[in-house]
N, C-alpha and C positions, 0 to 999 in steps of 0.2 A: 758716713752717709746714711741717711734714714731711708727705710723702705717700709711701706705699709704691710701689715699682716695679710691683707687681701691680695696684694701683688705677690708677696712671698708664697702664699698658698697656691695661687694661680700658676706661678712659675714652676712649681714642683708637682702640679697635677693633683693637689689635695683640696678638700673643702675648707673654706675659711673658718667655719664653726668648729671643725675638728682641731685645727691648729690653735684657735683661741681656747678651746677646752684644755688642750695640753699645756698651754701657757698658764692658765688659771691653776692647774694642778702642780705647777712648778714655780714656787715663789721666787726662786733665784733668777728665773728668766723674766717673770712678770715685773719685778722691781726695776729692771733695766729697760722696760718698754715705756713709751711716751704716748699719751692719749691726746689727739688734736681733733676736736669736734667729735664726730661719731667714729672716727677711725683710730686705730692703735698702730704705732710705728715702733720699729726697733732699729738700733744703730748697727750697721754691718761690721763695725770695728770692735764690738764688745764680745766678751766671753759668752754672754747669753745667746748672741746670734750664732756663735760657733756650736753651742749645745743644740740649739734649734735646727741648725743646718745639719748636724749629725743625725738628729731624729728624722728630719725630712730633707734628705739630700736632693740636689738637682738630678734629674734623670741623666744617665750617661748618654753622650751622643752616640748615635748609631754609626758604627764603623763600616764604611762601604768598602767591600772587597770585590774587585772586579772578577767575575767568574765567566771566563771565556766559553766554557762548556755550556753554562746556563744561557749565555747570550746567543750561542749557536743554536741551542734548542729553542730559544725564544724566536729567533729569526725563522727557523724551520716551521715553528708553530704558526707564526704570522703568515708565512708563505702558504702553509696548508689551509689556514683560514681564508686567505685570498682565493686559493683554488676552489675551496668549498663554496665561497660566495659566488664565484663565477659559475660553478656548476649549478648552484641554486638559481642564479639568474637565467641560465640556459634551460634549466628544468622547469622554471615557473610556467611557461606556456604549456608544457606537457602536463604539469600538475593541474593547471586550470582545465586543460582538455580532459584529463582523467576525472576531475571532479564533475565536469559537465557530463561526461559519459556515465559516471556513477549516478548522477541525478536522473539521466535518461533511463538508465537501467532500473533505478528505483521506481520511476514513473511507469515504465513498461511492466515491471513486476506487479505494481499496484493495479494497472489496467488488466493484466493477465488474471490476477486474483478475482477482479470484478467480473471478467468474462467467464471465468470458471464457475462463479456463483450463478451468473445468468444462464450459462450453458446447462448447469445442473437443473435450474428451474425449467428451462426449455425441454430438457430431457424428460423431466417428470411430466410436463404438459404433453410432449410427444408420445410418451408411453401411454398416457391416458387417451390421447387422440387415436393412437394405433389400436388400443383395445376397443375404443368406440367404433373405429372403422372396421375392425374384425367382426364386431357384433352386427354392424350395419351390413357388412358383406354377407354374413351368414343369413341374415334376414332377407337380403336381396336374392341370395341363392334360393332360399325357400320360396320366395315370391316368384322368382323366375320358373322354378319347377311347377308351382301351382298354376302360373300363367300358361306354361307349356301344356300341362294337363288340361286346363280349361280350353286352350286353343284346339287341342286334339278332340276334346268332347264336343266343342262347337263345330269343328270340321265334320265329325261323325254325325252330329245333329243336322248340319246343313246337308250332308250326303243323304241321311235318312229322310230329311224334309224334301229334298229333290226327288228321291225315289217315291215318297208318298205323293208328292204333287204330280209326278209322272203317272203314278198309278191312278190318281184321282182323275187326271185328264183322260186316261184310257177308259176309266169307268164311266166318265161323263159321255165320252164318245160312244161307248157301248150302250149306255142308257139311251142316248139319242137315237142310236141305230135301232135299239129294241123298241123305242117309242115310235120311230118311223115305221118299223115292221108291224107294230101293234096297230098303228093308225091305218096302215095299208090293209091289214087283215080286217080291221073293223069296217073299212069302206067297201070290202068285198060283200057280195051278197051271200046269203046263207047257202045257196046252191053251189057257188064257187068254192066256198069254204069246205063244203062236204066233199066236193070233187078234188080238192087240194090244188086248186088252180090259183 
């Protein structure tokens, strides 16, 4: 039975060109091959085929040995995977909730940092404002003291003015009285004046 070198190489897991190169290097094999079109064939009943088969044997079939221990471990592993998948399904909402919480924590942390920066700026402004208020308070205290002194001086001035006005009224009254006495004396005759009447 004829088989193509391509099929021969493919069945044995080798590259066709590698098998063809081997055939070209071994004339005893090459002379028993037949070329049809572009493909080369070899008869499976020839000695050349046996030599080629010896060089490139068919892969040995895998012997399947049932391993009950491995099967038991596989079943246990599958059961464990099922349990883990169930736990994962049960944990999925918790994981989503935790991720959402983490996002909220990140957002709150970010907001907190922003507030710290704003608070720091406000603290600087407040410190400047407090310093300005202290200066204004000192100036107001000084003004209040000056105003108090001025009010005291004004009160003393008003008191002195009242005393002066009162004295002026008394002097005017005395002047009027003296003028009336002078007019009365002037209206007296010389003789009455001499006698003191």
